[in-house]
C-alpha positions in Angstrom: 27.4 32.4 55.6 27.4 28.6 55.9 23.6 28.7 56.6 22.8 30.9 53.7 24.2 28.5 51.0 22.0 25.6 52.0 18.9 27.8 52.0 19.8 29.3 48.6 20.5 25.8 47.3 17.1 24.6 48.5 15.4 27.6 46.9 17.2 27.0 43.6 16.4 23.3 43.6 12.8 24.0 44.4 12.6 26.5 41.5 14.2 24.0 39.1 11.9 21.2 40.1 8.8 23.4 39.7 9.9 24.2 36.2 10.4 20.5 35.3 6.9 19.4 36.5 5.0 21.0 33.7 5.4 20.8 29.9 3.1 20.7 26.9 3.0 20.3 23.2 0.5 19.7 20.4 0.0 17.2 17.7 -1.8 17.6 14.4 -4.8 15.4 13.6 -5.7 14.4 10.1 -7.8 11.8 8.2 -8.4 11.0 4.5 -11.8 9.7 3.6 -12.2 7.5 0.4 -15.3 6.8 -1.4 -16.1 3.0 -1.3 -14.4 0.7 -3.8 -16.7 -1.3 -6.0 -16.6 -3.7 -8.9 -19.3 -3.8 -11.6 -19.8 -6.5 -14.3 -20.4 -4.7 -17.6 -20.5 -7.9 -19.8 -20.4 -11.7 -19.0 -18.0 -14.2 -20.5 -19.8 -16.1 -23.2 -17.8 -18.7 -25.1 -20.6 -18.9 -27.8 -21.5 -22.2 -29.4 -18.8 -24.8 -30.4 -19.1 -28.0 -32.4 -16.9 -30.5 -30.5 -14.1 -32.3 -32.4 -15.1 -35.4 -34.4 -12.1 -37.3 -33.0 -9.5 -36.6 -30.4 -9.3 -33.4 -28.4 -8.9 -29.7 -28.8 -8.9 -26.4 -27.0 -11.4 -23.5 -27.1 -9.7 -20.1 -26.3 -11.2 -16.6 -26.2 -8.5 -14.0 -25.5 -9.2 -10.9 -23.4 -9.1 -9.0 -26.8 -12.0 -11.2 -27.9 -9.9 -13.3 -30.4 -11.2 -16.8 -30.9 -8.8 -19.8 -31.3 -10.1 -23.3 -31.7 -8.1 -26.5 -32.2 -9.4 -30.1 -32.8 -10.3 -32.2 -35.8 -13.4 -30.7 -37.4 -14.2 -28.6 -34.4 -16.1 -25.5 -35.4 -16.9 -22.2 -33.6 -20.4 -21.1 -34.7 -21.1 -17.5 -35.5 -24.3 -17.4 -33.3 -24.5 -16.8 -30.5 -21.5 -14.6 -30.7 -18.7 -15.0 -28.1 -18.0 -12.1 -25.8 -15.3 -11.5 -23.2 -16.3 -10.5 -19.6 -15.8 -6.8 -18.9 -15.5 -5.3 -15.4 -15.0 -1.8 -14.0 -13.5 -1.0 -10.6 -14.5 2.4 -9.2 -13.5 4.3 -6.1 -11.3 7.2 -4.9 -9.2 8.7 -7.7 -5.5 7.9 -7.9 -5.6 5.2 -5.2 -3.8 1.9 -5.2 -5.8 -1.4 -4.9 -5.3 -5.1 -5.2 -7.3 -7.0 -7.8 -8.3 -10.7 -7.4 -9.7 -12.6 -10.4 -10.5 -16.3 -10.3 -7.7 -18.2 -12.2 -10.2 -20.9 -13.2 -13.8 -21.9 -12.9 -15.8 -25.1 -13.4 -18.7 -24.9 -15.8 -21.4 -27.5 -15.3 -23.7 -28.9 -18.0 -27.3 -28.6 -16.9 -28.5 -31.1 -19.5 -29.2 -34.8 -19.2 -25.7 -35.6 -20.3 -24.2 -33.8 -17.4 -20.4 -33.1 -17.2 -18.1 -30.3 -16.4 -15.6 -28.1 -18.2 -12.7 -26.4 -16.4 -12.2 -22.9 -17.8 -8.8 -21.2 -17.2 -9.2 -17.4 -17.2 -6.9 -14.7 -18.7 -7.2 -10.9 -18.4 -5.8 -7.7 -19.7 -5.8 -5.8 -16.3 -2.0 -5.7 -16.3 -1.8 -5.7 -12.5 -2.9 -7.6 -9.4 -1.3 -6.0 -6.3 -0.2 -2.7 -7.8 -3.3 -1.5 -9.6 -4.3 2.2 -9.5 -7.6 4.0 -10.2 -7.6 6.9 -12.7 -8.1 10.4 -11.4 -6.9 12.1 -8.2 -7.8 12.2 -4.6 -11.0 14.0 -4.0 -12.5 12.8 -7.4 -13.8 9.5 -8.7 -11.5 7.0 -10.3 -12.0 3.9 -12.4 -10.2 1.0 -14.2 -11.8 -1.3 -16.7 -10.5 -4.7 -17.9 -11.6 -7.8 -19.9 -11.5 -11.4 -18.9 -11.3 -14.3 -21.5 -10.9 -18.0 -21.0 -10.0 -21.3 -22.4 -11.1 -24.9 -21.9 -10.3 -28.4 -23.3 -12.9 -30.1 -25.4 -12.9 -33.7 -26.6 -14.9 -35.8 -29.1 -16.7 -37.2 -26.0 -17.6 -33.9 -24.3 -21.3 -34.1 -23.5 -23.5 -31.8 -25.5 -25.5 -29.2 -23.6 -25.5 -25.8 -22.0 -22.6 -25.3 -19.6 -22.5 -22.4 -17.1 -20.4 -21.2 -14.1 -19.2 -18.0 -12.7 -16.0 -15.9 -12.3 -15.3 -14.0 -9.1 -13.6 -10.6 -9.2 -12.8 -8.5 -6.2 -10.9 -5.3 -5.4 -9.5 -4.0 -2.1 -7.7 -0.7 -1.3 -4.0 -1.2 -0.4 
């Protein structure tokens, strides 16, 4: 009897170890594919034509709602060419979150003989930067449009001429 127990114990141990040597399970695999995110310029920021102050200094402001504000002694905002705000549209996968980056300022350079620069500070009506969302739902196209305006200081000694620069706008999925 004493010899049977060790043999039975060995058989039982062997059966248990065989059962513990093999196991399996499965895992689900999934992926979500987004259409590319893109930013399009629909309209450029044009501050129009401004007559500089006769003395002292002032500020030229064009709000994202296309509202003109001009300060400075005898400074005048001319009717032509008309001022227009920049307008951009972000497109991509519907309902998705993204981060929006808009230049806070830009330097416009005078291409004329008088030279000079003007520092434009931008403002926008996007209402978001890191928590933006495209319209629509997953599986469909989405978009978000917004305007960018700007302001810059002007003095009685600001060189006359055509000033130009650029504003960078980028969007990245979160």
